[in-house]
N, C-alpha and C positions, 0 to 999 in steps of 0.2 A: 764351304766348298763352292768354288766358282763354277760357272757354266761349262768351261772346257774340261775341268776335272770330272764333273758329273758325266759328261759325254764319254770320256775315256773309261770311267768306271762302268758305264753301261756296256761299252764295247767289250771290255774284259769279261763282264758277267755273261754276256751273250756267248762269247767264244768258249769260255770255260764250261758253261752249262751244256752247250751243244756237244762239246767234246766228251764230257762225262756221260752224256746220254748214249752216245754211239760207241763208247769205249768197250763195254763188256761184250758186245756182239760183233766187233770188227773182224776177229779171226773167223768166227762162224760164217759171216757174210762172205768174206774173201775166199776162204778155202772150200766152203760147202755150197755156196751159191744162195740165191734169193729164196728158193723154195725151202731150204733148211732154215733160213732166218725167219721166214714167215711162219713156218711150222712151230718154231720155238716161241715166237711172240704170241701166236694163237693159243698154244697150250699153256702159256703163262698168263693168259687172260689180259694181254697187253695190247690188243688191237681194238680201236685205233690207238696208236702210241701217243699218249698225252702225259706221261709221267716217266720218271726214271725206270729203267727196265727191271721188272720183277725177276727174281732168281728162281730157277728150277734146275735140278741136277742135269748137267750137260758137260761133256769133256771139253768143249770149246768155249765155255762161258764161266768166268770167275765170279763167285758170289760176292767177294769183297769189292767188286766194282759195280755191283747192282744196287738197287734201292735198299736202303737200310744197312748196307755193308760198308759205307765210307763216311768219314767225318771231315774229309777235305777232298779237294779234287785230286785224283791220283795222278802221279807224273805221267806225261804223255808227250810224244814228240811234237804234236801240234802246238802244245803250249810252250815246250822248250824253245822251239824256233821263234815263236812270237816274242818270248823274253830275250832271246839272243838278238833279235832285230832291235829291240829297245836298247839293249846294252851297246850295240854298234852305233845307233843313232846318238846315244849319249856321248860316246867317245869320238866319233868321226863326223857327225852331223851330215850336212849335204855333200861333204867331200868323200863320203863312203865309196870305196872301190871294191871290185871283186877280189882283189888281193887282200883287202882288209877282212872280207868275209872269210877267206881261207885261213888267215892268221887267227881269227877268232875261233873258228872251228878247232884248230889245232890246240889252242889254249884251253877251251872251255867245253867242247862237245865230245863226250866219250864215244869212241867208235862203236861201242856196243849199243848206243842209242841211235844209230843211223841205220837206214834201210835202203835198198834198191839204189837209186841214182846217187843218193848222198853217200852211201857206203862205197860205191864204186869210185866216186870222185875223191873220197877220203883216201882210198887205196892209192890213187894216182899221186895225191899230195905226198903221201909217205914215201912212195917209190921215187918221185922225181925231185922232191924238195931237198934242201940241205939244212944242216943244223942251225944256220944263222936265220933261216926264214921265219920261224915263229917270233923272233926278237925284233922284227920290223924291217929287215933288210930285203932287198929285191930277191925274189925266189929263183931267178935264173932261168925261168921258162914261163910261157904264157899259161896262167892258171886256168883259162877257159878250155885248155886241152883236157881238163878233168871231166868236161861234159861229153867227151867221146866215150859214151857207154850205152848199153842197150836199153837202159831205163830212162833215157834223157827226155822222153815225152810223157813220163808218168807224173803222178800228182805231187811229188815232193816239193817242187818250187812253189806250187799254188798254195800249199799250206804254210809257206814261210812268208807270205806277202801281206797279210792283213794290216799289220801295224804301220807299214809305209803309207797306207791310205788314211789311217786314223789321224796321223800327225800332220797331214797336209790337206786339211779340209778346203775344198774349192779349188784344188790344184791337181786335177787327175793326171795331167801329163807328167808332173814331177813325181807323183806317187808311182806311176808306171815305170818311170826311169829308175827310181830307187829299187823297185822290185826286180827289174831286169838285171841290175848290177849284182844283186844277190843271186838270182836264178842262174845266171850264166856260169857260175862255178860248177854246176852239176847238170844243167839242162840245156836243151836246144829246141828250136821249133815251137810246137804247141806247148811244150813244157814251160817255156819262157812266156809265151803269150797268155797262158792261163793265169800265171802269176801277175802279169801286167794288168789283166782285166780285173782281177779281184782287188788289187790295190787301187786302181783308178776308180772303180765302182765305189769303194769305200770313201775315197776322197771326194768324189762328186756328191755322195749322199750328205756330205757336210753342208752343202749349200743348195742342193736341188732335190726336187721330188724324185721318187724312184724311177719313173719312166724317162725323165730327162737325164738322170744320172746314168741309167743303163746306156743311153745313146752316147753320152760322153765317154763311157768306158769302152764301148765298141770302137770309138774313134782311135783308140790306142792300139788296135789290132790290125794286122794286115788284112785287107779285103781278100776273101777267099780262103783264109786260114781255117783250119779245123776248129780252133777255139771260137772264132767268130761265128761260124756256122752252128756250133753246139750251143752257144749262148742264145742265138736267135731261136733255135729249135726249142730250147727249154722255155723261153719266153712265150712261144706260140702255144705251148701246152698249159699255160697257167690256168688254174681252176679245174683242170680235168683230173678226176680221180684216178684215171688210168695213165697219167703222165709218166709215172715211174716205170711202168711196164713198157710203155712206148719207147722210152729212152733206152732201157735195157735191150729191147729188141733191135732198135736201130743200130746200136753199137755193140752188138753181141760178139763180134769178132775181137773186140779189144779186151785187154787186161782189166779186171775190176779195179785196178789202181792206176788206170790211165788218166790223163788230165781231162780229155774232152767229154767223156761220158759222165764223169763226176761233176764237171762244170755245168753240163746241161741239167743234171739233177738239182744242183744248187739254185740255178736260176728258176727252174720250175717251182720248187718248193717255196722259195722266197716270194715270188709274185703270186703264188696261190694263196698265201696267208699273210699279207702285209699287215693285217690287223690282229694276228694271233700268234704270239711267239711259240707257244707250245705246239700248235699245229704245224708251224713251219719247220721246227727242228724235228718234231715227231715224224712227220711224213717223209722228210729226207732221209732220216735214219732207217725207217721201215722200208724205204725203197731199195736199200741194200747198197752194193758196191762198197766204197770206202766209208763206212758209217761214221767213224769219229771225226774224220777230216771234214766230211760234208756237214755234219752237225755243228762243228766249230765254225766253219765259214758262214753258213746260213745264220747261226746265232749272232755272230758279230755284225753282219750286214743288217739283219733285222733290227738290232739294237741301235745302230746308227740312224735308222730312219723311223723307228717305231716308239721310242721312248723307253719307259721303265721295263726291265725284265721282271716278270712276276716273282715274288718272294718265294713261292713254293719251289722254284727252280734254283734259287741261290741259297736258301736256308740250309739245305742238306750238307753243303760243303763249307759252311761256317766262315766264309771269307778267307779260307786257307788254301793256298795254291801250291800243290806239290810240283817240284822240279827234279830233274835228274841231270844236272850239269855240274861241272867242277866248281866247288865252292858255293853251290846254290842248291839247297835241299827243299826249301819252302820259302814263300814270300806271302805277305798279306795282300789282300785286294786293295786296301787303302794305299799301300806303298806303290803298287803297280799303277793305280790311277793317278797318284800325285806325280810320279816320275814320268809317266807318259804325257801328262798334261804339260809338264815343264818342258819336255822336248818339243811338243807341238808349239808352245808359246815361243820358244827360242828359234825354231825354224821359220 
């Protein structure tokens, strides 16, 4: 296995492990808030969070997603979108357009697997598209109109962005551009900026140390944007045990699935634990808000800069990656790594 494939394997391991850690408590965190999440973790003997979540009976927590309850990574939109990005890069390469993203959604993404901005954008596609559109013809309208929805600055585009950075190491501007093309189908403003930052940061980590990579990623954001401010704020809190609480307080008026509060958590947790994968994903999940999304993003970014993901995080899911896309139910980690490395080499 070559160096590029090893790197892609680590990125997938980090993203999938972080997602699986946060998955069982996502609904609890979003619907009930951080106090309920903290109470659950405390009563389960899971604080500090340094292993997959232990299960105790709770109406908002599924036992089959907790430690000991799964033999593969369970299907999740965070991983679905990463795999969709890979499929689109395989088919369209650097010529990827927002219309290509729309066509791919219509072919492969079940509407039942979409939420908030993505579901709203999907509804516009169905209402305004015509029967020739999925087959590759011009849609007859500007698909970025689908981003005219009340969730357009929420986290959805940010969770779709990682792979664009993985396959463009050392080219953060290109990574950000690809992420924007994807994001613009459903998002605007900071919803797009968060995606651009995550992709650019991952690309910059391919050739730069974390602090320099962070600066390069910030260069892809408009000065004064909420995403840029949130990233800087998260970075300023690195190493502080109360960083998660400070971020939740600063952005208390925002939805728990907004882009900028979650982006601040990602940056805080990553820079707090650049030498400890479990602490990085554990602290960002325990901090609440969108737990599986943040665990996935931190996990991938950590893997890009930190080397091997510890086996105790990867062994429980047995290199089996669950998906919920048309024609794709499960894929092996080996296949993901090899295909992503092939795209990176071609680009």
